[in-house]
BAMARZA-712847 format. One line per field, with one value per atom (N, C-alpha, C): residue in three letters; x, y, z; atom name; residue number from 1. Coordinates in Angstrom, 1 decimal, padded with zeros to 4 digits, always signed. Example, Ala and Ser with C-alpha at 12.3 -4.5 7.8 and 13.67 -1.06 7.14 Angstrom:
resn <- c(ALA | ALA | ALA | SER | SER | SER)
x <- c(+013.2 | +012.3 | +013.2 | +012.8 | +013.7 | +012.9)
y <- c(-005.7 | -004.5 | -003.3 | -002.2 | -001.1 | +000.0)
z <- c(+007.8 | +007.8 | +007.8 | +007.1 | +007.1 | +007.9)
name <- c(N | CA | C | N | CA | C)
resi <- c(1 | 1 | 1 | 2 | 2 | 2)
This chain:
resn <- c(UNK | UNK | UNK | UNK | UNK | UNK | UNK | UNK | UNK | UNK | UNK | UNK | UNK | UNK | UNK | UNK | UNK | UNK | UNK | UNK | UNK | UNK | UNK | UNK | UNK | UNK | UNK | UNK | UNK | UNK | UNK | UNK | UNK | UNK | UNK | UNK | UNK | UNK | UNK | UNK | UNK | UNK | UNK | UNK | UNK | UNK | UNK | UNK | UNK | UNK | UNK | UNK | UNK | UNK | UNK | UNK | UNK | UNK | UNK | UNK | UNK | UNK | UNK | UNK | UNK | UNK | UNK | UNK | UNK | UNK | UNK | UNK | UNK | UNK | UNK | UNK | UNK | UNK | UNK | UNK | UNK | UNK | UNK | UNK | UNK | UNK | UNK | UNK | UNK | UNK | UNK | UNK | UNK | UNK | UNK | UNK | UNK | UNK | UNK | UNK | UNK | UNK | UNK | UNK | UNK | UNK | UNK | UNK | UNK | UNK | UNK | UNK | UNK | UNK | UNK | UNK | UNK | UNK | UNK | UNK | UNK | UNK | UNK | UNK | UNK | UNK | UNK | UNK | UNK | UNK | UNK | UNK | UNK | UNK | UNK | UNK | UNK | UNK | UNK | UNK | UNK | UNK | UNK | UNK | UNK | UNK | UNK | UNK | UNK | UNK | UNK | UNK | UNK | UNK | UNK | UNK | UNK | UNK | UNK | UNK | UNK | UNK | UNK | UNK | UNK | UNK | UNK | UNK | UNK | UNK | UNK | UNK | UNK | UNK | UNK | UNK | UNK | UNK | UNK | UNK | UNK | UNK | UNK | UNK | UNK | UNK | UNK | UNK | UNK | UNK | UNK | UNK | UNK | UNK | UNK | UNK | UNK | UNK | UNK | UNK | UNK | UNK | UNK | UNK | UNK | UNK | UNK | UNK | UNK | UNK | UNK | UNK | UNK | UNK | UNK | UNK | UNK | UNK | UNK | UNK | UNK | UNK | UNK | UNK | UNK | UNK | UNK | UNK | UNK | UNK | UNK | UNK | UNK | UNK | UNK | UNK | UNK | UNK | UNK | UNK | UNK | UNK | UNK | UNK | UNK | UNK | UNK | UNK | UNK | UNK | UNK | UNK | UNK | UNK | UNK | UNK | UNK | UNK | UNK | UNK | UNK | UNK | UNK | UNK | UNK | UNK | UNK | UNK | UNK | UNK | UNK | UNK | UNK | UNK | UNK | UNK | UNK | UNK | UNK | UNK | UNK | UNK | UNK | UNK | UNK | UNK | UNK | UNK | UNK | UNK | UNK | UNK | UNK | UNK | UNK | UNK | UNK | UNK | UNK | UNK | UNK | UNK | UNK | UNK | UNK | UNK | UNK | UNK | UNK | UNK | UNK | UNK | UNK | UNK | UNK | UNK | UNK | UNK | UNK | UNK | UNK | UNK | UNK | UNK | UNK | UNK | UNK | UNK | UNK | UNK | UNK | UNK | UNK | UNK | UNK | UNK | UNK | UNK | UNK | UNK | UNK | UNK | UNK | UNK | UNK | UNK | UNK | UNK | UNK | UNK | UNK | UNK | UNK | UNK | UNK | UNK | UNK | UNK | UNK | UNK | UNK | UNK | UNK | UNK | UNK | UNK | UNK | UNK | UNK | UNK | UNK | UNK | UNK | UNK | UNK | UNK | UNK | UNK | UNK | UNK | UNK | UNK | UNK | UNK | UNK | UNK | UNK | UNK | UNK | UNK | UNK | UNK | UNK | UNK | UNK | UNK | UNK | UNK | UNK | UNK | UNK | UNK | UNK | UNK | UNK | UNK | UNK | UNK | UNK | UNK | UNK | UNK | UNK | UNK | UNK | UNK | UNK | UNK | UNK | UNK | UNK | UNK | UNK | UNK | UNK | UNK | UNK | UNK | UNK)
x <- c(-010.3 | -009.0 | -008.7 | -008.1 | -007.6 | -006.4 | -005.5 | -004.3 | -004.3 | -003.9 | -003.8 | -002.3 | -001.6 | -000.3 | -000.1 | +000.6 | +001.0 | +002.5 | +003.1 | +004.4 | +004.4 | +005.3 | +005.3 | +006.8 | +007.2 | +008.6 | +008.5 | +009.4 | +009.4 | +010.8 | +010.8 | +012.0 | +012.6 | +013.0 | +013.6 | +014.5 | +015.7 | +016.6 | +015.8 | +016.3 | +015.7 | +015.7 | +016.7 | +016.8 | +015.6 | +015.3 | +014.2 | +012.9 | +012.6 | +011.4 | +011.2 | +012.2 | +012.1 | +011.8 | +012.5 | +012.4 | +010.8 | +010.2 | +008.9 | +007.8 | +007.9 | +006.9 | +007.2 | +008.4 | +008.6 | +008.2 | +007.8 | +007.3 | +005.9 | +005.2 | +003.8 | +003.0 | +003.7 | +003.0 | +002.7 | +003.4 | +003.1 | +002.0 | +001.4 | +000.3 | -000.9 | -001.3 | -002.4 | -002.1 | -000.9 | -000.5 | -000.8 | -000.6 | -000.7 | -001.7 | -002.2 | -003.2 | -004.6 | -005.5 | -006.9 | -007.6 | -008.3 | -009.1 | -008.4 | -007.2 | -006.4 | -006.5 | -007.2 | -007.5 | -006.4 | -005.8 | -004.7 | -003.9 | -002.7 | -001.8 | -000.8 | -000.8 | +000.1 | +000.8 | +002.0 | +002.7 | +002.3 | +002.0 | +001.7 | +002.8 | +002.6 | +003.6 | +004.6 | +004.3 | +005.2 | +006.4 | +006.5 | +007.7 | +007.8 | +008.8 | +009.0 | +008.9 | +008.9 | +008.8 | +010.0 | +009.6 | +010.6 | +009.9 | +010.6 | +010.0 | +009.4 | +008.2 | +007.5 | +006.6 | +006.8 | +006.1 | +004.7 | +003.7 | +002.3 | +001.9 | +001.0 | +000.4 | -001.0 | -001.7 | -003.1 | -003.5 | -004.2 | -004.7 | -006.2 | -006.5 | -007.9 | -008.2 | -009.2 | -009.5 | -011.0 | -011.2 | -012.6 | -012.8 | -013.6 | -013.9 | -015.4 | -016.0 | -017.3 | -018.3 | -018.0 | -018.9 | -018.8 | -017.7 | -017.6 | -016.2 | -016.0 | -014.7 | -014.3 | -013.1 | -012.6 | -011.2 | -010.9 | -009.6 | -009.0 | -007.7 | -007.0 | -005.7 | -005.5 | -004.1 | -003.3 | -002.0 | -001.2 | +000.2 | +000.9 | +002.2 | +003.2 | +004.3 | +005.3 | +006.1 | +006.1 | +006.9 | +008.2 | +008.4 | +009.7 | +009.9 | +011.2 | +011.5 | +013.0 | +013.4 | +014.8 | +014.7 | +015.9 | +015.9 | +015.3 | +015.0 | +014.4 | +013.1 | +012.6 | +011.3 | +010.7 | +009.4 | +008.6 | +007.4 | +006.9 | +005.8 | +005.0 | +003.7 | +002.9 | +001.8 | +001.2 | +000.0 | -000.9 | -002.2 | -003.2 | -003.4 | -003.7 | -003.9 | -005.4 | -006.0 | -007.4 | -007.9 | -009.2 | -009.8 | -010.9 | -011.6 | -012.7 | -012.4 | -011.1 | -010.7 | -009.3 | -009.1 | -007.7 | -006.9 | -005.7 | -004.9 | -003.4 | -002.6 | -001.2 | -000.7 | +000.4 | +000.9 | +002.4 | +002.9 | +004.3 | +004.6 | +005.7 | +006.3 | +007.7 | +008.0 | +009.3 | +009.9 | +011.2 | +012.0 | +013.2 | +013.3 | +014.4 | +014.9 | +016.3 | +016.9 | +017.0 | +016.7 | +016.7 | +017.6 | +018.0 | +018.8 | +018.0 | +016.7 | +015.9 | +015.4 | +015.7 | +015.2 | +014.8 | +013.6 | +013.2 | +011.9 | +011.9 | +010.8 | +010.1 | +008.9 | +008.2 | +007.0 | +007.0 | +005.9 | +005.2 | +003.8 | +002.9 | +002.0 | +001.9 | +001.0 | +000.2 | -001.1 | -002.0 | -002.9 | -003.0 | -003.8 | -004.8 | -006.1 | -007.2 | -007.9 | -008.5 | -009.2 | -010.5 | -011.4 | -012.8 | -013.6 | -014.3 | -015.1 | -016.6 | -017.5 | -018.9 | -019.5 | -020.2 | -020.9 | -019.8 | -018.7 | -017.7 | -017.2 | -017.3 | -016.9 | -017.9 | -019.2 | -020.3 | -020.0 | -019.5 | -019.3 | -017.8 | -017.1 | -015.7 | -015.4 | -016.1 | -015.8 | -015.9 | -016.8 | -016.9 | -015.7 | -015.4 | -014.2 | -013.0 | -012.8 | -011.6 | -011.5 | -012.7 | -012.8 | -012.4 | -013.0 | -012.8 | -011.3 | -010.7 | -009.3 | -008.4 | -008.7 | -007.9 | -007.8 | -008.9 | -008.9 | -008.3 | -008.6 | -008.0 | -006.5 | -005.9 | -004.5 | -003.8 | -004.5 | -004.0 | -003.8 | -004.8 | -004.8 | -003.7 | -003.6 | -002.6 | -001.2 | -000.9 | +000.4 | +000.7 | -000.2 | -000.1 | +000.2 | -000.6 | -000.4 | +000.9 | +001.4 | +002.7 | +003.8 | +003.8 | +004.7 | +004.7 | +003.5 | +003.4 | +003.9 | +003.6 | +004.0 | +005.6 | +006.2 | +007.6 | +008.4 | +007.8 | +008.5 | +008.2 | +007.1 | +006.7 | +006.8 | +006.9 | +007.0 | +005.7)
y <- c(-015.1 | -014.5 | -014.4 | -013.3 | -013.1 | -012.2 | -012.4 | -011.6 | -011.0 | -009.7 | -009.0 | -008.5 | -008.8 | -008.4 | -007.7 | -006.7 | -006.0 | -005.6 | -005.5 | -005.0 | -003.9 | -002.9 | -001.8 | -001.5 | -001.3 | -000.8 | +000.7 | +001.3 | +002.8 | +003.3 | +004.2 | +004.7 | +005.8 | +005.3 | +006.1 | +005.2 | +005.7 | +004.9 | +004.3 | +003.1 | +002.4 | +003.4 | +004.1 | +005.0 | +005.9 | +006.5 | +007.5 | +006.8 | +005.7 | +004.9 | +004.6 | +004.0 | +003.6 | +004.8 | +005.9 | +007.1 | +007.5 | +007.4 | +007.8 | +006.8 | +005.7 | +004.6 | +003.8 | +003.8 | +003.1 | +004.0 | +005.2 | +006.1 | +006.1 | +005.4 | +005.3 | +006.6 | +007.6 | +008.9 | +009.5 | +009.0 | +009.5 | +008.8 | +007.8 | +007.0 | +007.8 | +008.9 | +009.7 | +010.3 | +010.4 | +011.0 | +010.0 | +008.8 | +007.8 | +006.7 | +006.5 | +005.5 | +006.1 | +005.7 | +006.2 | +005.8 | +006.8 | +006.5 | +006.8 | +006.8 | +007.1 | +008.6 | +008.9 | +010.3 | +010.8 | +009.9 | +010.2 | +009.0 | +009.3 | +008.2 | +008.9 | +008.5 | +009.1 | +008.0 | +008.3 | +007.5 | +007.9 | +006.9 | +007.2 | +007.8 | +008.8 | +009.5 | +010.3 | +010.7 | +011.5 | +010.8 | +009.5 | +008.7 | +008.6 | +007.9 | +007.7 | +006.2 | +005.8 | +004.3 | +003.5 | +002.4 | +001.6 | +000.4 | -000.7 | -001.9 | -001.6 | -002.0 | -001.8 | -000.6 | +000.4 | +001.7 | +001.4 | +002.0 | +001.9 | +003.0 | +002.7 | +003.7 | +003.7 | +004.9 | +005.0 | +005.5 | +004.7 | +005.0 | +005.3 | +006.4 | +006.7 | +006.5 | +005.6 | +005.3 | +005.5 | +006.0 | +006.2 | +005.1 | +004.2 | +003.2 | +002.7 | +002.4 | +001.9 | +002.8 | +004.2 | +005.1 | +005.2 | +004.5 | +004.5 | +005.1 | +005.5 | +005.9 | +004.9 | +004.4 | +003.5 | +003.8 | +003.5 | +003.8 | +002.3 | +002.2 | +001.0 | +001.3 | +000.6 | +000.8 | -000.5 | -000.2 | -001.3 | -001.1 | -002.2 | -002.2 | -002.6 | -001.8 | -002.1 | -003.3 | -004.4 | -005.6 | -005.8 | -005.1 | -005.1 | -003.8 | -003.3 | -002.0 | -001.9 | -002.1 | -002.0 | -001.4 | -001.2 | -000.5 | -001.3 | -002.6 | -003.4 | -003.9 | -003.7 | -004.3 | -003.6 | -003.4 | -003.0 | -003.9 | -004.1 | -004.9 | -004.4 | -004.8 | -004.3 | -005.4 | -005.3 | -006.1 | -005.3 | -005.5 | -004.6 | -005.1 | -004.2 | -004.5 | -004.3 | -003.3 | -003.1 | -002.4 | -002.5 | -002.0 | -002.9 | -002.5 | -003.2 | -004.5 | -004.7 | -006.0 | -006.3 | -007.5 | -007.9 | -007.9 | -007.4 | -007.4 | -007.4 | -007.7 | -007.6 | -007.3 | -006.6 | -006.3 | -006.1 | -006.0 | -005.8 | -004.9 | -004.3 | -003.4 | -003.9 | -004.3 | -004.7 | -003.8 | -003.5 | -002.7 | -003.4 | -003.5 | -004.2 | -003.3 | -003.0 | -002.2 | -002.9 | -002.2 | -002.8 | -001.9 | -002.3 | -001.5 | -000.2 | -000.2 | +000.9 | +001.7 | +001.3 | +002.0 | +001.0 | +000.9 | +000.1 | -000.7 | -002.0 | -002.8 | -002.7 | -002.1 | -002.0 | -002.9 | -003.8 | -004.8 | -004.5 | -004.6 | -004.3 | -005.5 | -006.0 | -007.2 | -006.8 | -007.2 | -007.0 | -008.2 | -008.7 | -009.9 | -009.4 | -009.7 | -009.3 | -010.5 | -010.5 | -011.5 | -011.0 | -010.9 | -010.3 | -011.3 | -010.8 | -011.6 | -011.0 | -011.8 | -011.5 | -011.1 | -010.0 | -009.5 | -009.4 | -008.9 | -008.6 | -009.9 | -011.0 | -012.3 | -012.7 | -012.3 | -012.6 | -011.9 | -010.7 | -009.9 | -009.9 | -010.9 | -011.0 | -010.9 | -011.5 | -011.4 | -009.9 | -009.1 | -007.7 | -006.9 | -007.3 | -006.6 | -006.9 | -008.1 | -008.5 | -007.7 | -007.5 | -006.8 | -005.3 | -004.7 | -003.4 | -003.1 | -003.9 | -003.8 | -004.0 | -005.0 | -005.2 | -004.0 | -003.3 | -002.2 | -001.0 | -000.8 | +000.3 | +000.1 | -001.0 | -001.2 | -001.0 | -001.5 | -001.4 | +000.1 | +000.9 | +002.3 | +003.0 | +002.6 | +003.1 | +002.9 | +001.8 | +001.5 | +002.5 | +002.7 | +003.7 | +005.1 | +005.5 | +006.8 | +007.0 | +005.9 | +006.0 | +006.2 | +005.4 | +005.5 | +006.9 | +007.4 | +008.7 | +009.8 | +009.7 | +010.7 | +010.7 | +009.5 | +009.5 | +009.8 | +009.4 | +009.7 | +011.1 | +011.6 | +013.0 | +014.1 | +013.7 | +014.7 | +015.5)
z <- c(+002.0 | +001.9 | +000.5 | +000.1 | -001.3 | -001.3 | -002.3 | -002.5 | -003.8 | -003.9 | -005.1 | -005.2 | -006.3 | -006.5 | -007.9 | -007.9 | -009.2 | -009.1 | -010.3 | -010.4 | -011.5 | -011.3 | -012.3 | -012.4 | -013.7 | -014.0 | -014.0 | -013.1 | -013.0 | -013.3 | -014.3 | -014.8 | -013.9 | -012.7 | -011.7 | -010.9 | -010.3 | -009.5 | -008.3 | -007.9 | -006.7 | -005.5 | -005.2 | -004.1 | -004.1 | -005.2 | -005.3 | -005.1 | -005.8 | -005.7 | -004.2 | -003.6 | -002.2 | -001.3 | -001.5 | -000.7 | -000.7 | -001.8 | -001.9 | -001.5 | -002.2 | -002.0 | -000.8 | -000.2 | +001.1 | +002.3 | +002.1 | +003.1 | +003.0 | +004.0 | +003.9 | +004.0 | +004.6 | +004.7 | +003.3 | +002.2 | +000.9 | +000.2 | +000.9 | +000.2 | -000.2 | +000.4 | -000.1 | -001.5 | -001.8 | -003.2 | -004.3 | -004.1 | -005.2 | -005.0 | -003.8 | -003.6 | -003.5 | -004.4 | -004.5 | -003.2 | -002.7 | -001.5 | -000.2 | -000.2 | +001.0 | +001.3 | +002.3 | +002.7 | +003.6 | +004.4 | +005.3 | +005.7 | +006.0 | +006.5 | +007.4 | +008.7 | +009.7 | +010.4 | +010.9 | +011.8 | +013.2 | +014.0 | +015.4 | +016.2 | +016.9 | +017.7 | +016.9 | +015.6 | +014.8 | +014.4 | +014.5 | +014.1 | +012.6 | +012.1 | +010.7 | +010.5 | +009.3 | +008.9 | +009.5 | +010.3 | +010.8 | +011.4 | +011.6 | +012.1 | +013.5 | +013.7 | +015.0 | +015.0 | +014.1 | +014.1 | +013.6 | +014.2 | +013.8 | +012.9 | +011.9 | +011.0 | +011.3 | +011.0 | +011.0 | +009.6 | +008.9 | +007.6 | +007.6 | +007.0 | +006.8 | +005.3 | +005.0 | +003.7 | +003.4 | +002.2 | +001.7 | +000.5 | +000.7 | -000.3 | -000.3 | -001.4 | -001.4 | -000.6 | -000.7 | +000.0 | +001.5 | +002.1 | +003.5 | +003.8 | +005.1 | +005.5 | +006.7 | +006.6 | +007.5 | +008.0 | +009.2 | +009.8 | +010.1 | +009.6 | +010.0 | +010.6 | +011.8 | +012.4 | +011.9 | +011.5 | +011.1 | +011.8 | +011.8 | +012.3 | +011.2 | +011.0 | +010.0 | +010.5 | +009.8 | +010.1 | +009.5 | +008.4 | +007.7 | +007.1 | +007.1 | +006.5 | +006.2 | +005.0 | +004.5 | +003.1 | +002.5 | +001.2 | +000.1 | +000.3 | -000.8 | -000.5 | +000.7 | +001.0 | +002.3 | +002.2 | +003.4 | +003.5 | +004.7 | +004.9 | +006.2 | +006.2 | +007.3 | +007.5 | +008.7 | +009.0 | +009.9 | +009.6 | +010.3 | +011.8 | +012.6 | +014.1 | +014.3 | +013.7 | +013.8 | +012.5 | +012.3 | +011.1 | +010.6 | +009.5 | +009.0 | +008.4 | +007.8 | +007.2 | +007.6 | +008.2 | +008.5 | +007.2 | +007.2 | +006.0 | +006.3 | +005.3 | +005.4 | +004.0 | +003.9 | +002.5 | +002.5 | +001.3 | +001.2 | -000.1 | -000.1 | -001.2 | -001.4 | -002.6 | -002.9 | -004.0 | -003.9 | -004.7 | -005.3 | -006.6 | -007.3 | -008.3 | -008.2 | -009.3 | -010.6 | -011.7 | -013.0 | -013.9 | -015.1 | -016.0 | -016.3 | -016.4 | -016.7 | -015.6 | -014.3 | -013.2 | -011.9 | -011.7 | -010.5 | -010.8 | -010.5 | -010.5 | -009.2 | -009.0 | -007.8 | -007.8 | -006.7 | -006.6 | -005.3 | -005.4 | -004.3 | -004.1 | -003.0 | -002.7 | -001.5 | -001.6 | -000.5 | -000.3 | +000.9 | +001.3 | +002.2 | +001.9 | +002.8 | +003.3 | +004.5 | +005.1 | +005.6 | +004.7 | +005.1 | +005.9 | +006.8 | +007.7 | +007.8 | +008.3 | +008.4 | +007.0 | +006.9 | +005.7 | +004.6 | +005.0 | +003.9 | +003.3 | +004.0 | +003.5 | +002.4 | +002.6 | +001.6 | +000.3 | +000.4 | -000.8 | -001.2 | -000.8 | -001.1 | -002.6 | -003.5 | -004.9 | -005.4 | -004.9 | -005.2 | -004.7 | -003.4 | -002.8 | -003.6 | -004.0 | -004.8 | -006.1 | -006.8 | -008.0 | -007.8 | -006.7 | -006.4 | -006.1 | -005.3 | -004.9 | -006.1 | -006.9 | -008.2 | -009.0 | -009.4 | -010.2 | -009.4 | -008.2 | -007.4 | -007.4 | -007.1 | -006.9 | -008.3 | -009.4 | -010.7 | -011.0 | -010.7 | -010.9 | -010.0 | -008.8 | -007.9 | -008.5 | -009.0 | -009.5 | -010.7 | -011.6 | -012.7 | -012.1 | -011.1 | -010.5 | -009.9 | -009.3 | -008.7 | -009.7 | -010.8 | -011.9 | -012.5 | -012.8 | -013.4 | -012.5 | -011.2 | -010.2 | -010.2 | -010.1 | -010.0 | -011.3 | -012.5 | -013.7 | -014.2 | -013.9 | -014.5 | -013.5 | -012.2 | -011.1 | -010.9)
name <- c(N | CA | C | N | CA | C | N | CA | C | N | CA | C | N | CA | C | N | CA | C | N | CA | C | N | CA | C | N | CA | C | N | CA | C | N | CA | C | N | CA | C | N | CA | C | N | CA | C | N | CA | C | N | CA | C | N | CA | C | N | CA | C | N | CA | C | N | CA | C | N | CA | C | N | CA | C | N | CA | C | N | CA | C | N | CA | C | N | CA | C | N | CA | C | N | CA | C | N | CA | C | N | CA | C | N | CA | C | N | CA | C | N | CA | C | N | CA | C | N | CA | C | N | CA | C | N | CA | C | N | CA | C | N | CA | C | N | CA | C | N | CA | C | N | CA | C | N | CA | C | N | CA | C | N | CA | C | N | CA | C | N | CA | C | N | CA | C | N | CA | C | N | CA | C | N | CA | C | N | CA | C | N | CA | C | N | CA | C | N | CA | C | N | CA | C | N | CA | C | N | CA | C | N | CA | C | N | CA | C | N | CA | C | N | CA | C | N | CA | C | N | CA | C | N | CA | C | N | CA | C | N | CA | C | N | CA | C | N | CA | C | N | CA | C | N | CA | C | N | CA | C | N | CA | C | N | CA | C | N | CA | C | N | CA | C | N | CA | C | N | CA | C | N | CA | C | N | CA | C | N | CA | C | N | CA | C | N | CA | C | N | CA | C | N | CA | C | N | CA | C | N | CA | C | N | CA | C | N | CA | C | N | CA | C | N | CA | C | N | CA | C | N | CA | C | N | CA | C | N | CA | C | N | CA | C | N | CA | C | N | CA | C | N | CA | C | N | CA | C | N | CA | C | N | CA | C | N | CA | C | N | CA | C | N | CA | C | N | CA | C | N | CA | C | N | CA | C | N | CA | C | N | CA | C | N | CA | C | N | CA | C | N | CA | C | N | CA | C | N | CA | C | N | CA | C | N | CA | C | N | CA | C | N | CA | C | N | CA | C | N | CA | C | N | CA | C | N | CA | C | N | CA | C | N | CA | C | N | CA | C | N | CA | C | N | CA | C | N | CA | C | N | CA | C | N | CA | C | N | CA | C | N | CA | C | N | CA | C | N | CA | C | N | CA | C | N | CA | C | N | CA | C | N | CA | C | N | CA | C | N | CA | C | N | CA | C | N | CA | C)
resi <- c(1 | 1 | 1 | 2 | 2 | 2 | 3 | 3 | 3 | 4 | 4 | 4 | 5 | 5 | 5 | 6 | 6 | 6 | 7 | 7 | 7 | 8 | 8 | 8 | 9 | 9 | 9 | 10 | 10 | 10 | 11 | 11 | 11 | 12 | 12 | 12 | 13 | 13 | 13 | 14 | 14 | 14 | 15 | 15 | 15 | 16 | 16 | 16 | 17 | 17 | 17 | 18 | 18 | 18 | 19 | 19 | 19 | 20 | 20 | 20 | 21 | 21 | 21 | 22 | 22 | 22 | 23 | 23 | 23 | 24 | 24 | 24 | 25 | 25 | 25 | 26 | 26 | 26 | 27 | 27 | 27 | 28 | 28 | 28 | 29 | 29 | 29 | 30 | 30 | 30 | 31 | 31 | 31 | 32 | 32 | 32 | 33 | 33 | 33 | 34 | 34 | 34 | 35 | 35 | 35 | 36 | 36 | 36 | 37 | 37 | 37 | 38 | 38 | 38 | 39 | 39 | 39 | 40 | 40 | 40 | 41 | 41 | 41 | 42 | 42 | 42 | 43 | 43 | 43 | 44 | 44 | 44 | 45 | 45 | 45 | 46 | 46 | 46 | 47 | 47 | 47 | 48 | 48 | 48 | 49 | 49 | 49 | 50 | 50 | 50 | 51 | 51 | 51 | 52 | 52 | 52 | 53 | 53 | 53 | 54 | 54 | 54 | 55 | 55 | 55 | 56 | 56 | 56 | 57 | 57 | 57 | 58 | 58 | 58 | 59 | 59 | 59 | 60 | 60 | 60 | 61 | 61 | 61 | 62 | 62 | 62 | 63 | 63 | 63 | 64 | 64 | 64 | 65 | 65 | 65 | 66 | 66 | 66 | 67 | 67 | 67 | 68 | 68 | 68 | 69 | 69 | 69 | 70 | 70 | 70 | 71 | 71 | 71 | 72 | 72 | 72 | 73 | 73 | 73 | 74 | 74 | 74 | 75 | 75 | 75 | 76 | 76 | 76 | 77 | 77 | 77 | 78 | 78 | 78 | 79 | 79 | 79 | 80 | 80 | 80 | 81 | 81 | 81 | 82 | 82 | 82 | 83 | 83 | 83 | 84 | 84 | 84 | 85 | 85 | 85 | 86 | 86 | 86 | 87 | 87 | 87 | 88 | 88 | 88 | 89 | 89 | 89 | 90 | 90 | 90 | 91 | 91 | 91 | 92 | 92 | 92 | 93 | 93 | 93 | 94 | 94 | 94 | 95 | 95 | 95 | 96 | 96 | 96 | 97 | 97 | 97 | 98 | 98 | 98 | 99 | 99 | 99 | 100 | 100 | 100 | 101 | 101 | 101 | 102 | 102 | 102 | 103 | 103 | 103 | 104 | 104 | 104 | 105 | 105 | 105 | 106 | 106 | 106 | 107 | 107 | 107 | 108 | 108 | 108 | 109 | 109 | 109 | 110 | 110 | 110 | 111 | 111 | 111 | 112 | 112 | 112 | 113 | 113 | 113 | 114 | 114 | 114 | 115 | 115 | 115 | 116 | 116 | 116 | 117 | 117 | 117 | 118 | 118 | 118 | 119 | 119 | 119 | 120 | 120 | 120 | 121 | 121 | 121 | 122 | 122 | 122 | 123 | 123 | 123 | 124 | 124 | 124 | 125 | 125 | 125 | 126 | 126 | 126 | 127 | 127 | 127 | 128 | 128 | 128 | 129 | 129 | 129 | 130 | 130 | 130 | 131 | 131 | 131 | 132 | 132 | 132 | 133 | 133 | 133 | 134 | 134 | 134 | 135 | 135 | 135 | 136 | 136 | 136 | 137 | 137 | 137 | 138 | 138 | 138 | 139 | 139 | 139 | 140 | 140 | 140 | 141 | 141 | 141 | 142 | 142 | 142 | 143 | 143 | 143)
């Protein structure tokens, strides 16, 4: 098991950052490898709603079903129900004098073969999430 966490200062109001990054449907815009993200049943983000994420990583395509466990104007969280790696994550939004401090945390629990290559997975996800955070800031600040 490992956790990767990053924070980024975004020069936009908390409401704008939350409106965009708190809506998982926008993940393909700023998260590398996310080819698709949909809410099951055409719903919107709310506690109990499930998402279906299609991700391309390490030359493979994987689908993860997750359930939103928290959703308010300062924090969202999820946990996977099915997929190649058990995971949970959160997004936190804190207003600052210059805009919003956005924090993203992801905990993965690889099993089987993936457990053997956990150090490689950790490195891949570290660089991927670090880049995702920059893409999010650039997207929100530059439009």
